[in-house]
py3Dmol code that shows the C-alpha trace and the ligand (Angstrom):
import py3Dmol

protein = """\
ATOM      1  CA  LEU A   1      98.946 120.886 117.167  1.00  0.00           C
ATOM      2  CA  THR A   2      98.283 118.912 120.226  1.00  0.00           C
ATOM      3  CA  LEU A   3      97.193 120.064 123.685  1.00  0.00           C
ATOM      4  CA  LYS A   4     100.748 120.224 125.132  1.00  0.00           C
ATOM      5  CA  GLU A   5     102.004 122.008 122.096  1.00  0.00           C
ATOM      6  CA  ALA A   6      99.279 124.514 121.969  1.00  0.00           C
ATOM      7  CA  TYR A   7      99.998 125.544 125.648  1.00  0.00           C
ATOM      8  CA  LYS A   8     103.670 124.934 125.644  1.00  0.00           C
ATOM      9  CA  ASP A   9     104.801 128.176 127.037  1.00  0.00           C
ATOM     10  CA  LYS A  10     101.776 128.607 129.338  1.00  0.00           C
ATOM     11  CA  PHE A  11     100.787 125.577 131.294  1.00  0.00           C
ATOM     12  CA  LEU A  12     101.745 122.096 131.807  1.00  0.00           C
ATOM     13  CA  ILE A  13      98.899 119.928 130.448  1.00  0.00           C
ATOM     14  CA  GLY A  14      98.199 116.744 132.190  1.00  0.00           C
ATOM     15  CA  THR A  15      96.038 113.694 132.744  1.00  0.00           C
ATOM     16  CA  ALA A  16      95.270 111.276 135.556  1.00  0.00           C
ATOM     17  CA  LEU A  17      96.392 107.757 134.751  1.00  0.00           C
ATOM     18  CA  ASN A  18      95.630 104.243 135.804  1.00  0.00           C
ATOM     19  CA  THR A  19      98.252 101.626 135.027  1.00  0.00           C
ATOM     20  CA  ASP A  20      96.124  99.873 132.328  1.00  0.00           C
ATOM     21  CA  HIS A  21      96.681 102.898 130.289  1.00  0.00           C
ATOM     22  CA  THR A  22     100.341 102.658 130.379  1.00  0.00           C
ATOM     23  CA  ASN A  23     101.167  98.886 130.523  1.00  0.00           C
ATOM     24  CA  GLY A  24     100.684  98.440 126.818  1.00  0.00           C
ATOM     25  CA  SER A  25      97.250  96.851 126.932  1.00  0.00           C
ATOM     26  CA  GLU A  26      95.623  99.991 125.423  1.00  0.00           C
ATOM     27  CA  LYS A  27      97.885 101.117 122.707  1.00  0.00           C
ATOM     28  CA  SER A  28      95.847 103.801 121.300  1.00  0.00           C
ATOM     29  CA  THR A  29      95.270 105.409 124.628  1.00  0.00           C
ATOM     30  CA  SER A  30      98.977 105.270 125.432  1.00  0.00           C
ATOM     31  CA  LEU A  31      99.749 107.003 122.144  1.00  0.00           C
ATOM     32  CA  LEU A  32      97.210 109.633 122.839  1.00  0.00           C
ATOM     33  CA  ILE A  33      98.677 110.278 126.284  1.00  0.00           C
ATOM     34  CA  GLU A  34     102.144 110.521 124.779  1.00  0.00           C
ATOM     35  CA  GLU A  35     101.262 113.018 122.173  1.00  0.00           C
ATOM     36  CA  GLN A  36      98.844 115.184 124.100  1.00  0.00           C
ATOM     37  CA  PHE A  37     100.147 115.501 127.628  1.00  0.00           C
ATOM     38  CA  ASN A  38     103.447 116.424 129.461  1.00  0.00           C
ATOM     39  CA  THR A  39     102.359 115.712 133.093  1.00  0.00           C
ATOM     40  CA  ILE A  40     100.700 112.776 134.767  1.00  0.00           C
ATOM     41  CA  VAL A  41      99.123 112.195 138.031  1.00  0.00           C
ATOM     42  CA  ALA A  42      98.273 108.916 139.648  1.00  0.00           C
ATOM     43  CA  GLU A  43      94.479 108.428 139.617  1.00  0.00           C
ATOM     44  CA  ASN A  44      94.380 105.645 142.317  1.00  0.00           C
ATOM     45  CA  CYS A  45      97.659 103.728 142.484  1.00  0.00           C
ATOM     46  CA  MET A  46      99.435 105.861 145.071  1.00  0.00           C
ATOM     47  CA  LYS A  47      96.567 106.194 147.604  1.00  0.00           C
ATOM     48  CA  PRO A  48      97.143 104.555 150.947  1.00  0.00           C
ATOM     49  CA  GLU A  49      94.648 101.719 150.376  1.00  0.00           C
ATOM     50  CA  GLU A  50      96.745 100.644 147.303  1.00  0.00           C
ATOM     51  CA  VAL A  51     100.323 101.153 148.436  1.00  0.00           C
ATOM     52  CA  HIS A  52      99.885 100.503 152.183  1.00  0.00           C
ATOM     53  CA  PRO A  53      97.024  98.060 152.752  1.00  0.00           C
ATOM     54  CA  SER A  54      98.160  96.895 156.114  1.00  0.00           C
ATOM     55  CA  GLU A  55     100.643  98.224 158.642  1.00  0.00           C
ATOM     56  CA  ASN A  56     103.613  96.147 157.474  1.00  0.00           C
ATOM     57  CA  ILE A  57     102.734  95.668 153.887  1.00  0.00           C
ATOM     58  CA  TYR A  58     103.568  98.051 151.091  1.00  0.00           C
ATOM     59  CA  ASP A  59     102.736  97.277 147.494  1.00  0.00           C
ATOM     60  CA  PHE A  60     104.473  99.470 145.009  1.00  0.00           C
ATOM     61  CA  ARG A  61     103.997  97.496 141.845  1.00  0.00           C
ATOM     62  CA  LYS A  62     101.436  99.851 140.114  1.00  0.00           C
ATOM     63  CA  ALA A  63     103.061 102.930 141.511  1.00  0.00           C
ATOM     64  CA  ASP A  64     106.504 101.891 140.177  1.00  0.00           C
ATOM     65  CA  GLN A  65     104.919 101.335 136.715  1.00  0.00           C
ATOM     66  CA  PHE A  66     103.322 104.670 136.789  1.00  0.00           C
ATOM     67  CA  VAL A  67     106.598 106.498 137.641  1.00  0.00           C
ATOM     68  CA  GLU A  68     108.578 104.503 135.044  1.00  0.00           C
ATOM     69  CA  TYR A  69     106.039 105.438 132.385  1.00  0.00           C
ATOM     70  CA  GLY A  70     106.355 109.119 133.251  1.00  0.00           C
ATOM     71  CA  GLU A  71     110.102 108.995 133.309  1.00  0.00           C
ATOM     72  CA  LYS A  72     110.223 107.266 130.018  1.00  0.00           C
ATOM     73  CA  HIS A  73     108.213 109.966 128.428  1.00  0.00           C
ATOM     74  CA  ASN A  74     109.885 112.797 130.175  1.00  0.00           C
ATOM     75  CA  MET A  75     106.779 113.915 131.999  1.00  0.00           C
ATOM     76  CA  PHE A  76     106.242 116.007 135.108  1.00  0.00           C
ATOM     77  CA  ILE A  77     105.150 113.340 137.620  1.00  0.00           C
ATOM     78  CA  VAL A  78     102.717 114.176 140.421  1.00  0.00           C
ATOM     79  CA  GLY A  79     101.933 111.813 143.258  1.00  0.00           C
ATOM     80  CA  HIS A  80      98.404 111.668 144.573  1.00  0.00           C
ATOM     81  CA  THR A  81      97.758 111.583 147.519  1.00  0.00           C
ATOM     82  CA  LEU A  82      99.373 111.157 150.955  1.00  0.00           C
ATOM     83  CA  ILE A  83      96.880 112.217 153.515  1.00  0.00           C
ATOM     84  CA  TRP A  84      93.104 112.030 152.699  1.00  0.00           C
ATOM     85  CA  HIS A  85      90.054 110.764 154.553  1.00  0.00           C
ATOM     86  CA  SER A  86      89.085 108.483 151.700  1.00  0.00           C
ATOM     87  CA  GLN A  87      90.758 105.395 150.249  1.00  0.00           C
ATOM     88  CA  VAL A  88      92.859 104.989 153.366  1.00  0.00           C
ATOM     89  CA  PRO A  89      92.574 101.757 155.361  1.00  0.00           C
ATOM     90  CA  ASP A  90      91.159 101.670 158.835  1.00  0.00           C
ATOM     91  CA  TRP A  91      94.312 100.195 160.401  1.00  0.00           C
ATOM     92  CA  PHE A  92      95.873 103.652 160.275  1.00  0.00           C
ATOM     93  CA  PHE A  93      93.545 104.890 162.989  1.00  0.00           C
ATOM     94  CA  GLU A  94      93.197 101.659 165.199  1.00  0.00           C
ATOM     95  CA  ASN A  95      94.990  99.742 167.871  1.00  0.00           C
ATOM     96  CA  GLU A  96      95.369  96.021 167.524  1.00  0.00           C
ATOM     97  CA  ASP A  97      92.110  95.501 169.514  1.00  0.00           C
ATOM     98  CA  GLY A  98      90.188  97.829 167.262  1.00  0.00           C
ATOM     99  CA  THR A  99      90.028 100.757 169.593  1.00  0.00           C
ATOM    100  CA  THR A 100      91.031 104.257 168.255  1.00  0.00           C
ATOM    101  CA  CYS A 101      94.798 104.876 168.540  1.00  0.00           C
ATOM    102  CA  SER A 102      96.461 107.752 170.167  1.00  0.00           C
ATOM    103  CA  ARG A 103      97.622 110.989 168.662  1.00  0.00           C
ATOM    104  CA  GLU A 104     101.209 109.968 169.066  1.00  0.00           C
ATOM    105  CA  ARG A 105     100.730 106.551 167.291  1.00  0.00           C
ATOM    106  CA  LEU A 106      98.885 108.104 164.385  1.00  0.00           C
ATOM    107  CA  ILE A 107     101.506 110.766 163.906  1.00  0.00           C
ATOM    108  CA  GLU A 108     104.180 108.093 163.912  1.00  0.00           C
ATOM    109  CA  ARG A 109     102.258 106.104 161.340  1.00  0.00           C
ATOM    110  CA  MET A 110     101.786 109.162 159.177  1.00  0.00           C
ATOM    111  CA  ARG A 111     105.472 109.871 159.390  1.00  0.00           C
ATOM    112  CA  GLU A 112     106.409 106.345 158.487  1.00  0.00           C
ATOM    113  CA  HIS A 113     103.979 106.327 155.574  1.00  0.00           C
ATOM    114  CA  ILE A 114     105.106 109.627 154.111  1.00  0.00           C
ATOM    115  CA  TYR A 115     108.738 108.868 154.662  1.00  0.00           C
ATOM    116  CA  THR A 116     108.395 105.466 152.954  1.00  0.00           C
ATOM    117  CA  VAL A 117     106.208 106.633 149.979  1.00  0.00           C
ATOM    118  CA  VAL A 118     107.827 109.959 149.263  1.00  0.00           C
ATOM    119  CA  GLY A 119     111.255 108.587 150.047  1.00  0.00           C
ATOM    120  CA  ARG A 120     110.946 105.689 147.585  1.00  0.00           C
ATOM    121  CA  TYR A 121     110.396 108.211 144.757  1.00  0.00           C
ATOM    122  CA  LYS A 122     112.850 110.881 146.016  1.00  0.00           C
ATOM    123  CA  GLY A 123     114.053 112.940 142.954  1.00  0.00           C
ATOM    124  CA  ARG A 124     111.710 110.998 140.696  1.00  0.00           C
ATOM    125  CA  ILE A 125     108.273 112.239 141.592  1.00  0.00           C
ATOM    126  CA  HIS A 126     108.348 115.962 141.059  1.00  0.00           C
ATOM    127  CA  ALA A 127     105.429 117.051 143.124  1.00  0.00           C
ATOM    128  CA  TRP A 128     102.937 115.656 145.749  1.00  0.00           C
ATOM    129  CA  ASP A 129      99.359 116.335 146.712  1.00  0.00           C
ATOM    130  CA  VAL A 130     100.292 116.157 150.343  1.00  0.00           C
ATOM    131  CA  VAL A 131      96.912 116.800 151.894  1.00  0.00           C
ATOM    132  CA  ASN A 132      93.641 116.302 150.026  1.00  0.00           C
ATOM    133  CA  GLU A 133      90.120 117.592 150.791  1.00  0.00           C
ATOM    134  CA  ALA A 134      90.798 118.848 154.350  1.00  0.00           C
ATOM    135  CA  ILE A 135      88.099 121.474 154.215  1.00  0.00           C
ATOM    136  CA  ASP A 136      84.554 120.818 155.486  1.00  0.00           C
ATOM    137  CA  ASP A 137      81.535 121.322 153.364  1.00  0.00           C
ATOM    138  CA  LEU A 138      79.747 123.390 155.932  1.00  0.00           C
ATOM    139  CA  GLU A 139      82.461 125.204 157.904  1.00  0.00           C
ATOM    140  CA  GLY A 140      86.092 125.003 159.080  1.00  0.00           C
ATOM    141  CA  LEU A 141      88.108 121.827 158.461  1.00  0.00           C
ATOM    142  CA  ARG A 142      86.643 118.414 157.730  1.00  0.00           C
ATOM    143  CA  LYS A 143      86.376 116.323 160.868  1.00  0.00           C
ATOM    144  CA  SER A 144      88.249 113.459 159.407  1.00  0.00           C
ATOM    145  CA  LYS A 145      89.916 110.753 161.502  1.00  0.00           C
ATOM    146  CA  TRP A 146      93.158 112.576 160.869  1.00  0.00           C
ATOM    147  CA  TYR A 147      91.572 115.736 162.414  1.00  0.00           C
ATOM    148  CA  GLN A 148      89.830 114.021 165.320  1.00  0.00           C
ATOM    149  CA  ILE A 149      92.797 111.928 166.448  1.00  0.00           C
ATOM    150  CA  ILE A 150      95.725 114.308 165.792  1.00  0.00           C
ATOM    151  CA  GLY A 151      94.069 117.757 165.748  1.00  0.00           C
ATOM    152  CA  GLU A 152      94.335 120.412 163.109  1.00  0.00           C
ATOM    153  CA  ASP A 153      98.125 120.346 163.105  1.00  0.00           C
ATOM    154  CA  TYR A 154      97.924 117.058 161.123  1.00  0.00           C
ATOM    155  CA  ILE A 155      98.120 119.193 158.041  1.00  0.00           C
ATOM    156  CA  GLU A 156     101.418 120.905 158.925  1.00  0.00           C
ATOM    157  CA  LEU A 157     102.811 117.704 160.157  1.00  0.00           C
ATOM    158  CA  ALA A 158     101.925 116.006 156.816  1.00  0.00           C
ATOM    159  CA  PHE A 159     103.736 118.838 154.863  1.00  0.00           C
ATOM    160  CA  GLN A 160     106.627 118.763 157.169  1.00  0.00           C
ATOM    161  CA  PHE A 161     107.170 115.047 156.851  1.00  0.00           C
ATOM    162  CA  ALA A 162     106.844 115.298 152.998  1.00  0.00           C
ATOM    163  CA  HIS A 163     109.455 118.031 152.995  1.00  0.00           C
ATOM    164  CA  GLU A 164     111.821 116.021 155.117  1.00  0.00           C
ATOM    165  CA  ALA A 165     111.385 112.873 152.856  1.00  0.00           C
ATOM    166  CA  ASP A 166     112.089 114.827 149.644  1.00  0.00           C
ATOM    167  CA  PRO A 167     113.315 118.420 150.157  1.00  0.00           C
ATOM    168  CA  ASN A 168     113.229 119.135 146.366  1.00  0.00           C
ATOM    169  CA  ALA A 169     109.684 117.886 145.698  1.00  0.00           C
ATOM    170  CA  GLU A 170     106.864 120.516 145.272  1.00  0.00           C
ATOM    171  CA  LEU A 171     104.220 120.146 147.843  1.00  0.00           C
ATOM    172  CA  TYR A 172     100.580 120.957 147.218  1.00  0.00           C
ATOM    173  CA  TYR A 173      97.260 121.296 149.041  1.00  0.00           C
ATOM    174  CA  ASN A 174      94.437 119.938 146.848  1.00  0.00           C
ATOM    175  CA  ASP A 175      90.709 120.257 147.314  1.00  0.00           C
ATOM    176  CA  TYR A 176      87.323 120.513 145.411  1.00  0.00           C
ATOM    177  CA  SER A 177      84.791 123.244 145.065  1.00  0.00           C
ATOM    178  CA  LEU A 178      87.245 125.980 145.850  1.00  0.00           C
ATOM    179  CA  ILE A 179      85.064 128.297 143.808  1.00  0.00           C
ATOM    180  CA  LEU A 180      82.523 128.385 146.730  1.00  0.00           C
ATOM    181  CA  SER A 181      83.162 131.398 148.944  1.00  0.00           C
ATOM    182  CA  HIS A 182      83.448 129.667 152.305  1.00  0.00           C
ATOM    183  CA  ARG A 183      85.599 126.848 150.904  1.00  0.00           C
ATOM    184  CA  ARG A 184      87.887 129.522 149.121  1.00  0.00           C
ATOM    185  CA  GLU A 185      88.204 131.479 152.325  1.00  0.00           C
ATOM    186  CA  GLU A 186      89.054 128.389 154.388  1.00  0.00           C
ATOM    187  CA  ALA A 187      91.692 127.396 151.814  1.00  0.00           C
ATOM    188  CA  VAL A 188      93.264 130.827 151.900  1.00  0.00           C
ATOM    189  CA  LYS A 189      93.341 130.561 155.701  1.00  0.00           C
ATOM    190  CA  LEU A 190      94.803 127.065 155.593  1.00  0.00           C
ATOM    191  CA  ILE A 191      97.670 128.130 153.336  1.00  0.00           C
ATOM    192  CA  LYS A 192      98.442 131.337 155.207  1.00  0.00           C
ATOM    193  CA  LYS A 193      98.593 129.426 158.384  1.00  0.00           C
ATOM    194  CA  LEU A 194     101.279 126.989 156.847  1.00  0.00           C
ATOM    195  CA  GLN A 195     103.193 129.953 155.496  1.00  0.00           C
ATOM    196  CA  GLU A 196     103.097 131.785 158.935  1.00  0.00           C
ATOM    197  CA  LYS A 197     104.662 128.683 160.448  1.00  0.00           C
ATOM    198  CA  GLU A 198     107.211 128.570 157.626  1.00  0.00           C
ATOM    199  CA  ILE A 199     105.976 125.187 156.384  1.00  0.00           C
ATOM    200  CA  LYS A 200     106.836 124.673 152.775  1.00  0.00           C
ATOM    201  CA  VAL A 201     103.788 124.640 150.498  1.00  0.00           C
ATOM    202  CA  ASP A 202     104.314 125.303 146.821  1.00  0.00           C
ATOM    203  CA  GLY A 203     100.873 125.244 145.307  1.00  0.00           C
ATOM    204  CA  ILE A 204      97.185 124.822 145.557  1.00  0.00           C
ATOM    205  CA  GLY A 205      95.243 122.452 143.421  1.00  0.00           C
ATOM    206  CA  MET A 206      91.593 123.288 142.432  1.00  0.00           C
ATOM    207  CA  GLN A 207      90.212 119.796 141.570  1.00  0.00           C
ATOM    208  CA  ALA A 208      87.672 121.335 139.171  1.00  0.00           C
ATOM    209  CA  HIS A 209      85.083 118.417 138.928  1.00  0.00           C
ATOM    210  CA  TYR A 210      82.370 120.446 137.323  1.00  0.00           C
ATOM    211  CA  GLY A 211      79.263 120.169 135.404  1.00  0.00           C
ATOM    212  CA  LEU A 212      77.594 122.070 132.492  1.00  0.00           C
ATOM    213  CA  ASP A 213      76.873 125.598 133.604  1.00  0.00           C
ATOM    214  CA  TYR A 214      77.977 124.824 137.093  1.00  0.00           C
ATOM    215  CA  VAL A 215      80.705 127.340 137.318  1.00  0.00           C
ATOM    216  CA  LYS A 216      80.088 130.991 137.841  1.00  0.00           C
ATOM    217  CA  ILE A 217      83.039 132.541 136.054  1.00  0.00           C
ATOM    218  CA  PRO A 218      83.493 135.436 138.378  1.00  0.00           C
ATOM    219  CA  ASP A 219      83.792 132.987 141.326  1.00  0.00           C
ATOM    220  CA  PHE A 220      86.300 131.001 139.518  1.00  0.00           C
ATOM    221  CA  GLU A 221      88.327 133.853 138.562  1.00  0.00           C
ATOM    222  CA  ARG A 222      88.177 135.333 142.189  1.00  0.00           C
ATOM    223  CA  SER A 223      89.547 132.031 143.465  1.00  0.00           C
ATOM    224  CA  ILE A 224      92.512 132.179 140.922  1.00  0.00           C
ATOM    225  CA  THR A 225      93.254 135.703 141.988  1.00  0.00           C
ATOM    226  CA  GLU A 226      93.149 135.078 145.716  1.00  0.00           C
ATOM    227  CA  PHE A 227      95.163 131.914 145.503  1.00  0.00           C
ATOM    228  CA  SER A 228      97.878 133.558 143.339  1.00  0.00           C
ATOM    229  CA  ALA A 229      98.063 136.465 145.752  1.00  0.00           C
ATOM    230  CA  LEU A 230      99.448 133.919 148.255  1.00  0.00           C
ATOM    231  CA  ASN A 231     102.506 133.478 145.985  1.00  0.00           C
ATOM    232  CA  ILE A 232     102.075 129.843 145.243  1.00  0.00           C
ATOM    233  CA  LYS A 233     101.333 127.907 142.140  1.00  0.00           C
ATOM    234  CA  VAL A 234      97.705 127.637 141.187  1.00  0.00           C
ATOM    235  CA  MET A 235      96.576 124.612 139.202  1.00  0.00           C
ATOM    236  CA  LEU A 236      93.520 122.806 138.006  1.00  0.00           C
ATOM    237  CA  THR A 237      94.205 119.323 139.078  1.00  0.00           C
ATOM    238  CA  GLU A 238      91.286 117.109 138.300  1.00  0.00           C
ATOM    239  CA  LEU A 239      89.384 118.904 135.520  1.00  0.00           C
ATOM    240  CA  ASP A 240      86.262 117.172 134.047  1.00  0.00           C
ATOM    241  CA  ILE A 241      82.852 118.688 133.146  1.00  0.00           C
ATOM    242  CA  SER A 242      79.954 116.290 133.515  1.00  0.00           C
ATOM    243  CA  VAL A 243      77.107 116.675 130.985  1.00  0.00           C
ATOM    244  CA  LEU A 244      74.598 114.991 133.216  1.00  0.00           C
ATOM    245  CA  PRO A 245      72.468 116.600 135.939  1.00  0.00           C
ATOM    246  CA  PHE A 246      73.912 116.630 139.345  1.00  0.00           C
ATOM    247  CA  PRO A 247      71.392 115.193 141.810  1.00  0.00           C
ATOM    248  CA  THR A 248      72.266 117.419 144.791  1.00  0.00           C
ATOM    249  CA  GLU A 249      69.342 116.263 146.973  1.00  0.00           C
ATOM    250  CA  LYS A 250      69.247 112.656 145.929  1.00  0.00           C
ATOM    251  CA  ILE A 251      72.830 112.121 146.320  1.00  0.00           C
ATOM    252  CA  SER A 252      73.197 110.596 149.748  1.00  0.00           C
ATOM    253  CA  ALA A 253      70.095 108.528 149.630  1.00  0.00           C
ATOM    254  CA  GLU A 254      70.387 107.177 146.213  1.00  0.00           C
ATOM    255  CA  ILE A 255      74.010 107.349 145.225  1.00  0.00           C
ATOM    256  CA  SER A 256      74.323 103.722 144.608  1.00  0.00           C
ATOM    257  CA  GLN A 257      71.142 103.386 142.627  1.00  0.00           C
ATOM    258  CA  LYS A 258      71.209 102.797 138.963  1.00  0.00           C
ATOM    259  CA  TYR A 259      70.048 105.622 136.877  1.00  0.00           C
ATOM    260  CA  GLU A 260      67.204 103.475 135.545  1.00  0.00           C
ATOM    261  CA  MET A 261      65.519 104.252 138.903  1.00  0.00           C
ATOM    262  CA  LEU A 262      65.859 107.879 138.296  1.00  0.00           C
ATOM    263  CA  PRO A 263      64.161 108.612 135.010  1.00  0.00           C
ATOM    264  CA  GLU A 264      64.506 112.310 135.511  1.00  0.00           C
ATOM    265  CA  TYR A 265      68.285 111.892 135.362  1.00  0.00           C
ATOM    266  CA  ASN A 266      68.348 109.772 132.233  1.00  0.00           C
ATOM    267  CA  PRO A 267      71.794 110.028 130.847  1.00  0.00           C
ATOM    268  CA  TYR A 268      72.522 110.662 127.223  1.00  0.00           C
ATOM    269  CA  THR A 269      73.426 107.574 125.376  1.00  0.00           C
ATOM    270  CA  ASP A 270      76.739 106.792 123.667  1.00  0.00           C
ATOM    271  CA  THR A 271      76.661 109.542 121.280  1.00  0.00           C
ATOM    272  CA  LEU A 272      76.462 113.100 122.611  1.00  0.00           C
ATOM    273  CA  PRO A 273      73.941 115.287 120.800  1.00  0.00           C
ATOM    274  CA  ASP A 274      75.467 118.175 118.909  1.00  0.00           C
ATOM    275  CA  SER A 275      73.845 120.789 121.130  1.00  0.00           C
ATOM    276  CA  ILE A 276      75.376 119.277 124.139  1.00  0.00           C
ATOM    277  CA  GLN A 277      78.830 118.973 122.455  1.00  0.00           C
ATOM    278  CA  GLN A 278      78.681 122.750 121.911  1.00  0.00           C
ATOM    279  CA  GLN A 279      77.701 123.475 125.349  1.00  0.00           C
ATOM    280  CA  LEU A 280      80.547 121.396 126.648  1.00  0.00           C
ATOM    281  CA  ALA A 281      83.024 123.052 124.387  1.00  0.00           C
ATOM    282  CA  GLN A 282      81.792 126.505 125.437  1.00  0.00           C
ATOM    283  CA  ASN A 283      82.139 125.531 129.109  1.00  0.00           C
ATOM    284  CA  TYR A 284      85.709 124.472 128.579  1.00  0.00           C
ATOM    285  CA  VAL A 285      86.357 127.679 126.511  1.00  0.00           C
ATOM    286  CA  ASP A 286      84.985 129.868 129.386  1.00  0.00           C
ATOM    287  CA  LEU A 287      87.382 128.264 131.830  1.00  0.00           C
ATOM    288  CA  PHE A 288      90.332 128.386 129.671  1.00  0.00           C
ATOM    289  CA  LYS A 289      89.790 132.024 128.830  1.00  0.00           C
ATOM    290  CA  VAL A 290      90.214 132.818 132.505  1.00  0.00           C
ATOM    291  CA  LEU A 291      93.159 130.510 132.873  1.00  0.00           C
ATOM    292  CA  LEU A 292      94.912 132.293 129.931  1.00  0.00           C
ATOM    293  CA  LYS A 293      94.259 135.544 131.567  1.00  0.00           C
ATOM    294  CA  TYR A 294      96.248 134.350 134.546  1.00  0.00           C
ATOM    295  CA  GLU A 295      98.897 132.373 132.719  1.00  0.00           C
ATOM    296  CA  ASP A 296     101.742 133.620 134.749  1.00  0.00           C
ATOM    297  CA  LYS A 297      99.986 132.416 137.968  1.00  0.00           C
ATOM    298  CA  VAL A 298      98.411 129.118 136.678  1.00  0.00           C
ATOM    299  CA  SER A 299     101.119 126.441 136.221  1.00  0.00           C
ATOM    300  CA  ARG A 300      99.242 123.349 135.284  1.00  0.00           C
ATOM    301  CA  ILE A 301      95.915 122.024 133.998  1.00  0.00           C
ATOM    302  CA  THR A 302      95.370 118.333 134.591  1.00  0.00           C
ATOM    303  CA  PHE A 303      92.281 116.472 133.245  1.00  0.00           C
ATOM    304  CA  TRP A 304      90.945 113.738 135.487  1.00  0.00           C
ATOM    305  CA  GLY A 305      91.261 110.942 132.875  1.00  0.00           C
ATOM    306  CA  VAL A 306      92.095 110.648 129.211  1.00  0.00           C
ATOM    307  CA  ASN A 307      88.814 109.650 127.505  1.00  0.00           C
ATOM    308  CA  ASP A 308      85.122 109.457 128.331  1.00  0.00           C
ATOM    309  CA  GLU A 309      85.162 105.655 128.667  1.00  0.00           C
ATOM    310  CA  HIS A 310      87.434 105.632 131.691  1.00  0.00           C
ATOM    311  CA  SER A 311      86.297 108.675 133.369  1.00  0.00           C
ATOM    312  CA  TRP A 312      85.199 108.325 137.020  1.00  0.00           C
ATOM    313  CA  ARG A 313      82.157 110.564 136.233  1.00  0.00           C
ATOM    314  CA  ASN A 314      80.317 107.641 134.738  1.00  0.00           C
ATOM    315  CA  ASP A 315      80.129 106.398 138.281  1.00  0.00           C
ATOM    316  CA  TRP A 316      79.985 109.618 140.256  1.00  0.00           C
ATOM    317  CA  PRO A 317      77.786 111.105 141.693  1.00  0.00           C
ATOM    318  CA  ILE A 318      75.533 108.252 140.561  1.00  0.00           C
ATOM    319  CA  GLU A 319      76.722 104.852 139.436  1.00  0.00           C
ATOM    320  CA  GLY A 320      76.274 103.443 135.995  1.00  0.00           C
ATOM    321  CA  ARG A 321      75.590 106.497 134.012  1.00  0.00           C
ATOM    322  CA  THR A 322      77.052 107.327 130.544  1.00  0.00           C
ATOM    323  CA  ASP A 323      78.955 110.623 130.905  1.00  0.00           C
ATOM    324  CA  HIS A 324      81.028 112.623 128.469  1.00  0.00           C
ATOM    325  CA  PRO A 325      83.036 114.914 130.573  1.00  0.00           C
ATOM    326  CA  LEU A 326      86.510 114.907 128.834  1.00  0.00           C
ATOM    327  CA  LEU A 327      88.019 116.034 125.629  1.00  0.00           C
ATOM    328  CA  PHE A 328      88.277 112.582 123.926  1.00  0.00           C
ATOM    329  CA  ASP A 329      85.356 110.266 123.353  1.00  0.00           C
ATOM    330  CA  ARG A 330      85.086 106.566 123.848  1.00  0.00           C
ATOM    331  CA  ASN A 331      87.126 105.916 120.679  1.00  0.00           C
ATOM    332  CA  ASN A 332      89.893 108.360 121.640  1.00  0.00           C
ATOM    333  CA  GLN A 333      88.571 110.784 119.078  1.00  0.00           C
ATOM    334  CA  PRO A 334      88.816 114.451 119.872  1.00  0.00           C
ATOM    335  CA  LYS A 335      85.590 116.228 120.593  1.00  0.00           C
ATOM    336  CA  GLU A 336      84.523 119.655 119.721  1.00  0.00           C
ATOM    337  CA  ALA A 337      85.727 120.815 123.112  1.00  0.00           C
ATOM    338  CA  TYR A 338      89.215 119.675 122.142  1.00  0.00           C
ATOM    339  CA  TYR A 339      89.316 121.680 118.984  1.00  0.00           C
ATOM    340  CA  SER A 340      88.006 124.831 120.777  1.00  0.00           C
ATOM    341  CA  ILE A 341      90.652 124.660 123.333  1.00  0.00           C
ATOM    342  CA  ILE A 342      93.393 124.035 120.810  1.00  0.00           C
ATOM    343  CA  GLU A 343      92.225 127.106 118.924  1.00  0.00           C
ATOM    344  CA  LEU A 344      92.327 129.314 122.086  1.00  0.00           C
ATOM    345  CA  GLY A 345      96.036 128.192 122.929  1.00  0.00           C
TER     346      GLY A 345
END
"""
ligand_1 = """\
18
XIL
C 88.590 108.972 142.228
C 89.009 108.019 141.117
O 88.946 108.756 139.953
C 88.140 106.805 141.109
O 88.574 105.854 140.210
C 88.188 106.193 142.536
O 87.198 105.138 142.536
C 87.627 107.210 143.589
O 88.540 108.294 143.500
N 88.875 113.613 144.351
C 90.153 113.055 144.327
C 90.420 111.962 143.629
O 91.072 113.767 144.971
O 91.385 110.948 144.026
C 89.161 111.102 143.253
O 89.514 109.986 142.313
C 88.058 111.961 142.728
C 87.767 113.026 143.730
"""
view = py3Dmol.view(width=600, height=400)
view.addModel(protein, "pdb")
view.setStyle({"model": 0}, {"cartoon": {"style": "trace"}})
view.addModel(ligand_1, "xyz")
view.setStyle({"model": 1}, {"stick": {}})
view.zoomTo()
view.show()
């Protein structure tokens, strides 16, 4: 049994992909993807900095490859992401002389961007993460450039433009740490507001970049209940569980430092000790038990990457560590966590 088979009538099971996984240069990874997953999301190749590096230049080479790969294997294809504060080039927000552009100009650029990107894959990309990470860590909405220049209606405008560009695509709001109470409440507010204005929103993505023993299961469960009460799809969209300590206090000052400089955060080496393997498996099992309890509300579980080698968690929140957050190891071998999840399914 593979993941997608074990959860066949319950959830779509997915992974984030970069094109080097799909262009044939990594055969064993491609095979693994094809047997284990039935949905894919673009890890980087559809972000504005990749597809729209300057105002009059679009580059869809990688994005096209990604979509063709998904179509070839009959997968549910998710586009990620249209409007985000990160991995977006500065030109969006500037006039030719470098001053901040007007609300009207930014709205027009946003419309053009969304029409072009969503329009290109109309009927082929099944769902979009329309707005990503719009909620602030302390309170309210994030004061991103989108927010500062357009105002908080940038969110509804983005959804409206995406809907106009492909009326049949599912449209999602996606964010991290939605198990924290203020972020959960803010997300509920955001979705309700869209619904009150009759803006089409089909789902909410909980990114789920977790760590060992980071998730309080009752909080996780509460988010799933509250989000599903909004009558939208609930998804885990970027699941990974880091086995390394999360350096909360050091993160801003030392984020780019190598782990050697932080002996207290020494990462585990290439092989994961058995005790940590088991802990990782248990953490996944705890999450999946809740997800199964809500199987009629949860539509998709997507891992943020295929194997530990390519996981972004090796470089976040600190660069250069060796992490083991996924279900497959550096040789594409299934880990204990994999077998535990299969067994639950
Ligand atoms: C990450 C990618 O995995 C990295 O390769 C890239 O360098 C930075 O972005 N939230 C998101 C994702 O919505 O797009 C991010 O992906 C991880 C956090």
